N, C-alpha and C positions, 0 to 999 in steps of 0.2 A: 342173903347169899345169892349171888348172881346166877341166873339160869344158864344152863349148859346148852348153847345154841350150836346146831350143826350147820354145815355150809349152806344148805338149802333154806335155812331160816327156821326150821322146826326145832322144838325143844327135845332134848335127849329123853328118851323113855316114852315120848308121846308119838303114836303112829302118825306118819306123814301122809295126809290125804292126797297130796299131789303125786307122791311116789306110788301110792296105791292105785290111783286112777291110771297112771301111765303103765303100771304093771299089767293091767287088764283093761285097755282102753275100749271105748265103744267101737262098734263095727262101722267105722267111717273110713273112706278112701285115704285120707291124709295120714292115717296111722301107718301105712306102708312106708312112708318116706320120713317118718320122725327120726329114725337113726341117721339118715343122710343130713337132716337139718342139724342134729346134735353135733355131728362130725364137723360140718361147716363152721358152726359157732366155736367149737373147740379149737379149730385150726386157724380160722381167720377172724373170728369175732363178729362176722356179718354173714347174712344169708339172704338171698332173694328167692322167695317162694312163689311159684306159679301154681295156683290151685283154683280150678273152676268153681263156680257156685255149687254148694251142696256137698263139698268134700269134707267139711268139718274143720277147716283151718282155723277159724276163729275160736273154736272150742278146744282144740288139742295143742296147737302150737304154743300159746302163752304158758300153759302149765309145763310144757317141755322146757321152755326157756328158763322158767323159774326153778326147775327141779334141782339144779346143781349150783345155783347162784345165791349168795347172800344178798340181801337188799331186795328192793321191790321191782317187779316187772310192770311197766306201764304200757297199756295197749290202747292205741288210738282208734276211735270210730268216727265216721263222718257226722253222725247225728246222735242226739241224746237218747232217742228211742233205741237205737242200735246198741249204744253203750250199756244201757240198763238191761236190755234183753240178753246180751252176751254175758254179762256178769251173772245174771239170774240163772242162765242155763249152766254155766260152769259151776256155780255154787251148788245147784241141785245135783250135779254129777258127783260133787265132793260130799254130798250129804249135809250141807251146811246152809245157813242163812247168809244173805249178802251182808257184808260188814265184817266177816271173819277172814278166812284165807283169801276170799275174793271180795273186792269192793268196787264201787264206782264213784266218779266225781264228774258231775255235769253242772251246767249253769244252774244255780239255785238249789242243788241237791248233792250232798256228799255223804256216802256211806262207806267209810273205811274204819279200820281199827288198828291197834298196835300190832296185831298179828297178820295184817293184810299183806299178801305176797304178790298178788296179781290185781292190778287196779285198772279198770276200764274207764277211759276218759274220752271226752270229745277233743277234737283237734284244737279248738280254741282254748280249752283249759290248759293243755300242755304248752301251747304257745306262750300264754301268759306266765305259766310257771317257769318256763325256760328264760323268759325275759328277766324275771326276778332272781333266778338262780341258774346261770348258764352251766354250772357244773352238775346240776341235777343231783345234789347230795342225797344219798340214800337210795338212789335208783341204779340198779345194776344193768338193766336192759330196757329197750324200747321196741315194741312191736308195732309197726305201722301197717294197719289193716286197710284194705280197700283203696290202695294208692292209685288204682286205675281210674278212679272217679275224677282225679285231677282237679279237685277244688283248689282255689287260690291258697287258702290257709294250709291245706295239706302239702302243696308244693313248697310253700314258705317254711313250714315246719321241717320238712325233709332236708331243705338246704341248710337250715340253722343247725340241725342235728349233725349233718355232715361236717360242718365246721367244728362243732363241739368235739366230735369223736377224733378229728384229726389234730386239733389244737389243744384241747383241754382234757379229754377223757378217752384216751386210746383203749381203756379197759371197758368202755360202755359197749355192750353188745347191741346190735341192731338187726332186726328182721323186717324186711319190706315184703309185704304180701299183696299179690295182684291176682285178679281173676282173669286177666287178659294176657296176651303174649307180648306185652310191653316189658317183660322181665329183662330182655337184653339191654335196654337202655338203663334200667335200674341197676343192673350188674355193673355196667360201665361207671355209673355215678358213684356207686359204693365201692369201687375197686381201689386198689392201692398199688404200690410198687410191684407186688407179686402178681398183678393182673386184675381182671374183673372179679367182682365178688362171686362166690359160688352160687350157682342156680340149682334149685331143686324143683322138679315138676311132679305134682301129685296127679294120680289118675282121676278121671272124671267121676262125679258121684251122682249124676242125675239119671233118672229113669226116662224112658222114651216119652216125648211130648208130641202129640199129634197137632197138626196145624189145621184150623178151620177158618176159611176165608168168608167173611160176611159183609160184602159191600152193600151200601144202601141201594134200594131199587132205582132211585133217581139221584143225580149228583147232589151232594150236600157240602156246603162250605164249612170247613172245620173251624176257622178262626176269623175274627174281624177285629176292629179297633179296640174292642173291650175284652178280648181274649177268646175263649172257646164259645162257639155259637150254641144257642139252645137247641138248634136242629141237630147238631152233631152229638150233643150230650143225650138227646132223646134217642138217637140211633144207637149210641153206646149202651144205654139202659135197655133198649129192646134186644140188643145182642146178649146182654147179661141174662135177660129173661129166657131167651132161647137156650143159652148154655145151661141154665138151671133145669130146663125141661129135658134136655138131651143127654145130660151127664149126671154122674153121681159125685158125691164129695162136695166139700166147701168150695165156694167160688171167690176168687180174689180179683177185684176190678181196679185197674190202674187208671187214674185220671190226673191231670196236671196240678190242680190246686184245691184249696179248701172249699172254695165256692162250688166247684164241680163235684166234690165229694158230697156236699149237701144236696145238690140237685139230683144226682143219681140215687143217693140213699132215699130221698123222698119218693122218687118214682118207683122204687122197688118195695116200698113199704106195703105190706099186705099181700105180697106175692106168695102163693101157696106152693107147697111141694108134696102133693099127694098126702103125706102123713100130717100135714099141718103147715101153718105159716112159717116162712123163713125168718131167721133172726138176721137183721140187717145191722151191721156194725160199721162204724167209721174209724179210720186210722190215719192220723196225720200229726205233725209235730206240735200243733197248738193245743191238742187235747191234753187234759191232765193225765198223770201217770196211771191212775186207776182205769180210766177209759181206754188208754192204750193197752194196758195189761189184759183187758177183756178180750181184745182181738188176738193177743199172743198166747192165750190159754186155750186148750181144747174145749169145744162147746158140747152141750148135751144133744142138741139137734143140729140140723143142717144150717149152715150160715153163708151169708154173702158179706164179705169185707170190702168196703169201698175205701181205697187208699191212695195217697199221693206217693211220691217217689221214696218215702221213708221205708217202704217194704221191698225196695228193689234189691237190697244187699244187706248182709250181716244179720238178717232177721228171718227166722223161719216161722211162718204162720201155720200152725198145726192144722191138719185136716184138709189143706187145700189140694184139690186135684184139677181144678180148672182156673185158668187165668183169662180174663177179658181185658184187652189192652186198648185204651182209647187212642193210642198212637201219638200222644202229645206229651211234651215235657216243658217244664218251666225252667228256663236257664237265664243267667245274667247276660245282659247285653248293654253296651255303652255306646252312645252316639256322641262322640267328642265334638262334632260340628255344632250340635245343638246343646251340649252340656247336660244331656239326660242319661241317666243310668238306672237300671232296674231289672226286674225279672220280666221276661217276655215268654209267651207261649209259642213253641216251635214244634216241628215234627220230630218225633223220636228218631234216633239213629238206629241203624240195623243192629249194632251190637247191644244197644240199650233194649231194643225189642226182644232180642235173644235172651238177655239177662232176665227180663220180666217173665218171659215164657218159662224160664227155668224154675220159677217158683211153683209151677204145677208138677214138676218132676222130682221134688225133694223127697217125698215119702212113698212114691209109687208112680206107675204110669199115669199120665195126665193129658190134658189138651189145652191149647191156647186158641181163643177165638179172637180173630183180628178183623175189625169192621172196615177193612179196605181190601183191595185186590192184590194178587201176586205181582202185577205190574207196578202198582204203587209201591209195594214193598221193595222191589228191585231198584226203584229210584231214590230210596232213602239214602242219606249220607252213611257211609260205612261205619264211621266212628263219631262219637261226640267230641266236640272241640274242647281242649283244655280251657278251663275258665280264665287262665292267665292271659289268653289271647282275645277274650271278648268282654271280660268283666271290668268293673270299676276297680282300680288298683290303689285307692286311697289308703285302705287298711294295710296293704302290703308295703307301701312306701313308708308309712309311719312306723310300722313294726321294724322294718329294715333300718330306718334311721335311728331308732332306739337301740338296735342291736349293735351297730358299728358305724364308724364315720364313713366307711365306703358305701353304706346303704345297699341298694339293690344290686349295684355293679359288683359288689364283693361276694355275692351269694352264688352257690353252685345250683342254679335252677335248671330243671329239665328242659324248659323252653324259655328263651329270652322274652321278656315282656315287650309289647310294641312301644316304640318311642312316643307316639302321640298320647298313649294311655299314661305313661310315666310323667310326661309333661303336664297333662291335665291334673293328675293326682298331686303332683308337687305344687302346682299353682293353687289348688284347693286348700292344701295344708298350710301354705303361706297365708292365704286369706283368712284361715281359721286361727292363725297365730301359733300353729303347731311346729312350723319349721322356719328357720331363719333363712336369709337370702343365700348364705353360704352352704345351705343344705343340711346344716346341723339341726338337731331336734331341740326345741325350747323346753323350759320347765313346764309350760302349759301343755306342750305336746306329750310329754311323759305322763302328765296327769290324765290326759285324754286316752292314752294307750292303756291306762289301768282300768278304764271303764269298759266292760265286756260288750260293747256295741260298736257300730261304725263310728269313725272319728267325727262325722257330722253330727251324729246323735249324741256323742260324748260332749261335744261343744254345747248342744242344746240342753243337756242335763246340767252341765256346769253353770252356764249362764242363766238358763231358765229357772233353776232352783232358787237363785237369788231374787228372781223377779216374781215368780208365781208360787213359790213354795216347792219343797222337795217332792211332795206327793203328786201334785199336779204335773210337775215336770216329768217325774218318773212314769206316770200313767201314759202320757203321750209318747214318751220315748219307747216304752215297752211295746206300745201298739205299733209304732213305726219300725221297730226292729224286726217285725214279722213281715210276711208276704201280704201286704195290705191289698185286698180287693174289696172296695167299698161300693155299696149300692148307690147309684146316682151321684157318685163322687163326694158325698156328704160325709166327711171324716168325723165331724163332731157327733153326728148321729151314731156312727159306728162306735165311737168312744163311749157314748151313753149305753149302747148295747153291751159293751164289754163290762161296764160297771155293774150292769144287772146280771152278768154272767149268763147271758142268753144266747151266746153265739156257739151253739152246739158243743158245750163243754169247754170252750176256749177260755172262759172266764177264770177258771182255776189256774191254768198255766200262766195266763197274763197277770193274775194277781201275785203269783210267786215272783214273776219277773219284776213287778213293781216293787215289791219288798226288797229284792236284791239290789235294785238300782237305788232305792232310798238308802240302804245300808252303805252302798258305795259312795253316794253323795255326802253322807255324814263324815266320811274319811277325807274328803277333798277340801282343799283350801279355797273355798268359794269366794267370789268377788265381794259379796256382802252376806250378812247373816241371812240364813234361809230357814223359815219355819217348816216343819213337816207337813202341816195341814194347809199351808198357803193361804190362811185366812186373810192375811194382809195384802194378798196379791190381787191380780186382775180377776174380773168375773170369769165364770167357768169357760165360756166360749172364747173369750179374749185370751185366757191363759193358753188354750190349745193353739190359738193363732200365733201367739208369741213363741211358743216352743217350736212349732213347725217352721216359722220364719227363721228362727235361729239355726235350725238344722239345715235349711235349704235357702239361704239368702239369694242365691242365683235363680231360684224358682219363684220368687215373689212376682206376682203378675198384676197388671193393671188392665182394666177394660179399655179396648181401643175406642176412639171417638165414634166409630160407626156402630158400636155396641154389639158386634157380632162375634168378636174374638178377643183374646187377651194377648198382651205382649209381656213376656218374662224379662226380668232384669238381665238375663243372659243374652237377650236379643232374639230368642226363639218365639215364634207365634204358637198359640195353643187355643184349643176350643173345648167347651163342655158339651156333654151329650144334651140333646134337646130336652130330655126329661129331668135334668138335674135341677134341684131346688136352688142351687147356687147361681144359676144363670142371672145375669144382671148385677151381681155384686161388683162394686167398683174396684175392690182389691181382693186378691186371693193369696194365701200362703199355700203353695202347691207341694204336696208330699210325694205324689207319684204322677208322672206323665210319660207317655211313650209315643214313639213314631208309628205311623201306619203307612204301609206301602200305598203309593198313589195319592197320598195327602200331603200337602205342603206343611200344614200346621200339625203340631203334636196334639195328642188327645189327653186331656186332664182326667186322671182316674181317681184321684182323691185330693181334697183340698179343704180349706176352712177360710171363711171370710175374715178380713182384717181391715184396719184403717191405715191411712197414710202415715200417721204418727208412729204406729207400731212397725210398719214396714221400714221406715227410715231408721228407727232405733235398732232394728234387728240386723241391718246391713250397713253400718257406718262406713265400711271400707268401699262400698259402691257409690256413696254419695259424693257428688262432684259438681262444680260449677265450671262451665266451659263457654268459650266464645265460639259461635257457630255461624259460618258464612255459606250461603247456598245461592243458587240461581233458580228461582221459581217463577214460572210464567215469563221467562226471558229477562227478569229483573233481579238485581242483587238484593238478597235479604240477609241482614246481619242481626244476630240476636245474642244476648247472654242467656244461657240455658242452665237451669238447675236440674240435674238428672240423678236417678238412682239406677246405676248400671245403664241399660239401654232404654229405660223408661224415663220419659220427660215429665218433670213435676210442674215447672212453670218457666216462663221466659219473659224477657224485656228487650226492647230495641237496643241495638249497639250502634251509636251514631257514627263512630269513626273506626271501622274495622281495621285491624292490622293488615298491612299489605300481604304478608305471608299467607294469611287465611284467604284473602281474595284470590291469590295465585292458586292455592290448593283447590278452591272451588272451581276456578277455571280449568285446572287439571282434570277434575272429574268430568266437566262438560266436554272438554276436548278429547278425552279418552273415549267418551261415549259417542261423540259426533264426528271425531276425526279432525285433523289439522286443516282440512278443506274449509272448515268454518271460518278460517282467517282469510284475509284479502291478500292473496299471493299474486303480486304483479309480476310482469316478465323480469324486471330487474331483481326482485326479491328471489324469484325462482332461480335465476342465473347465479346470484350470490350464494344461494344454498348449495347448488351443485358444485360450485368452485370450492367451497369449504369442504364438502364431502370428498372431493378429489384430493385435496391436501391432507385430510385426515387419513384417507386410505393409503397414500403413498409416503407421507412424512410422519404420520402419527402425531403424538403430543409434541407441542401444545395445541396443535390445530384441533378444534373440537369436532366430535361426532354430531351430525345434524340430521340423523334419521328420525323417524317419528317418535320412537321410544325415548331416544336421547333428548330430544327437544322437550317432550312432556315431562321427563324426569327432572330436567333442570329449567323448568319454566321460570323459576325465580331469577335465573341468570340472564334472561333476555326480555322477559315481559314484565318484570317487576317495575313498578313505578308508573306504568301506563294506566291511565284512568279508565276503568271499565265498570260502569254501573248497570249496563244492559248488555245482553248478548249481541244486540245489533251494533254495539260499539266495536266489536271485533272486526267488522267489515271495514272500519275506518282507520284501523291501525296502520302505521307506516312500517311494513315488515322489513324493509331494507334497514331502516334505523334500528329496529329491534334486533335483527340478526347481527348487526355490527357490534352489539353489546357483547357478543361471544368472541370477537376477535382477540387473540392473545397479544399482549404488548411485551416487548417492542416488536415481535415478529410481524405484527399487523402491517408494518411499514413495507414489508416485502410481498404483500398479497398480489399486487399487480405484476410483480416480477416473477413470482412462482406459479401463479395461475392467472394470467392476464385475461381480461374479458375479450380482447381482440388481438389479432396478430397482424402486423404490417408486412405487405408483400413488396417484392422488388419494383413492381409497377407503381408503387406509391399508394395503392389502395389498402384498406384494412378490412378484415373480415372477422365476424364474431365467431368465437370458439364455442363449440357445443360440448358441455361436460356431462350430458345426461346418459351417455353410453358407457361401454366398458372402458373406453379410452377417449380423451379429448379429440374432437374432430373439427376440421375446417373445410367448408365447401368453397372452392375457388375455381375461376375459369383458368384453363391451362395456360393461356397467354399471359395472365397476371402472375403466374408462377415462373415465367421465363427469367432466368438469372438466379433462382433459388437453388443453390447447389446442395444444401443440406436441409434435412427436415427440421423444423422448429422443435425444440425439446423444452419441456416444462419441469417444474418441481426439482430445480437444481440439476437439470439434465437427466433425470431418472426416467421420464416418460416422453416418448415421441408423439407428436400430433399426427393423427391419421388424416391424410390429405385426400379429400374427395375432389378429383380433377374433372372439370366440366368442359363441355364443348361451348363454342360461342353462343349456342342457343340454350345453354344451361342444362344440357342432358349429360348424364354420367359418361365419362370417357375412361377413367382409370381410378383405382384406389391404391394408395401406397402409404407406408409409414417409413419409407426409405427413399428419399428423392434422388440421392446419388445413384442408387441401383436402378431407379426408374429411368433416369437420363441415359444410363449406360446400356440397358437391355430392353426396356419396355417402350420407350418413347418412339422408336423407329416404326413399330407396327401402328401405334396410335396416330403418328404423324401421317402415315400413308392413308389411313382411313379418313382422317379429318381433312386432308388436302382435297380428297375427292368430293367430300360433302360441302366444304366451305372454301372454294377456290379463291375467293376474294381476300381471304385472310393470309397473313404471312406465317409460314411454318418453317422456320430455319432448321437446318440439320443439327446445329449445336446451339440451342437457345441459352 
């Protein structure tokens, strides 16, 4: 007999825990606006909720949405830690274990049951679910939490859900929740013909938080080319010790990455608090769930929790009354000019600092210790930049291509992605075989999209599993999918540490990621059979090199001949730290490199040595043979060169270089040195100015002969002239070269349209000067006697400017209208010249 199910999903006769919770909700500020949210959903099906941190929106809004809806409510969280914590908190309020009414689904861990009505998921999980099932069968509503963080995948998910709701599922309820005042933009996005989506604002829920400014006694540099400096971390740790001494309650210390978590935690070990030593806990995304849960449960004694950004939102760390903020954040940045993308350490924004400080006011009055000055704080950027404006967009472009033929252009994104980032992402996906030239996604691209990692890493898993075995490929990919900060850039040593499980609890989380990736690899149609253990594959270090090179073929690097730096196949220069054991390796597969202000070369942060054969095998699309012609030391050098991207492998002489390549080499030289390197005789200069005059006044087919035009079309007038040394340029006949540009049959009229000389009534001829704004002729006035009209050139379009001279060659008059000069100007000129030159004839009407 079928169960009798009520609209909310509960069984008849069984008390509904969600209804019971909402009938007597916890004393949280958002409870005041729950009726307004319910009304908005009933009337419009969408709602935009602005609720500052600490209001309880993550706890109470999802059950409200689920109360009157059959089907499951899916709630997104930006991080796995936040999804598990939010699910656990709601399940506790319902008096249940996770997996009952409330569940979670994160990468590598799913706890849901047939009766689950509220499911907390990471953004990536819902994105992949949406790709497989655009209608989201069985889902009645989606709650988008923490949308103000503006991660790329969150923006993409919101755009895809927007399309689903308007095209496929108008019944799908959507709630977008933000902790900032960006709600107006969200309301516009989620609006319809009736206007913007309803906005609901919750009252604030934080207690007062006092600000304590703790700048160092002497200036300390916060970051260098390897990230956060040890001096700054030491100052942050000292600030934490001061906070422990001056305040009560647990202390939450924010630092940008896992490495900094370890440094601060070690420096605080053994610090006492009157009644005994402090418990120092770590909190970051790479810890296994048990270690994370320790920080999220109340402690017996006083604690210091050293955390990355995972504790900024959606997570309440119980007992915290004090926050110490290192003032740094790790955010994605992409250098399209160098082809580098990754996480970089930057100053936190003011709104980010405010959000971190709010952690101290969740359960009572607190304090935030900031190890900088109020002046420094005022100079912080007011808001964090949306990731879509700064991050690598390869995942976004692939997901959008899998979603629809329109790709990114068809999505209603809050901010349009930068064109250079889209072009770089599209090029990368084509090189990986994920996208066709027409922009459509390939079968290989769809397989890559099913792997829950970046497309580069998906390619490395798919191709690497066939070469080195699933496990070895999965181990390297799992490590690369995290924020890798490797000591001395030695990635292989870091991998060995993960295998030992010795990286502060990271081993368990990494091991689960490995197993998940192996399971995914088993479902893929791999190029060749791949064993799980990789026993038939390459040696251990070689296996890591192959996988990294497959992921980042454009970052394969070869040591430059001088031995001081590397050249990446992308053309970027890069260096290793002096202490790195990798220095001197002939080839490197670089996993992470970043730019440093003031340095020309990028800095290699993690890499593994490899050989040339592996490099070539990993990047066949970059392998090419080209003919290269250059001028070195003033002599022509022609070679056939085998290259891997920008890296030269080997070369051989090219005895008879193609003329076009010689011209191209000349173009480079002349663009650098200028056309003055050529032998410009007076005749050549005159011909060039005559051609320029005709181009200006008659246009085509008369050619442009300015510097840029001549350089751009060097093959049209210099091709065929033998140049084996730069000194040969001084011996070229430039008149003959320029005549190659003359258009035929119009060339026959050159002397008619722009003559080199003009003949005067006296029988003399004078040279025309075309170098000015108009052609000009300098003639003695007496030679112009009888010249009734001004000579006109270019089919009568342009008059010659006549510079009339005295018998001694001094200027007497300038005119472009001889008829007017004879009628009005000549009388005064004649009177002056008769007095100075009485022996010359000066007729009244010459």
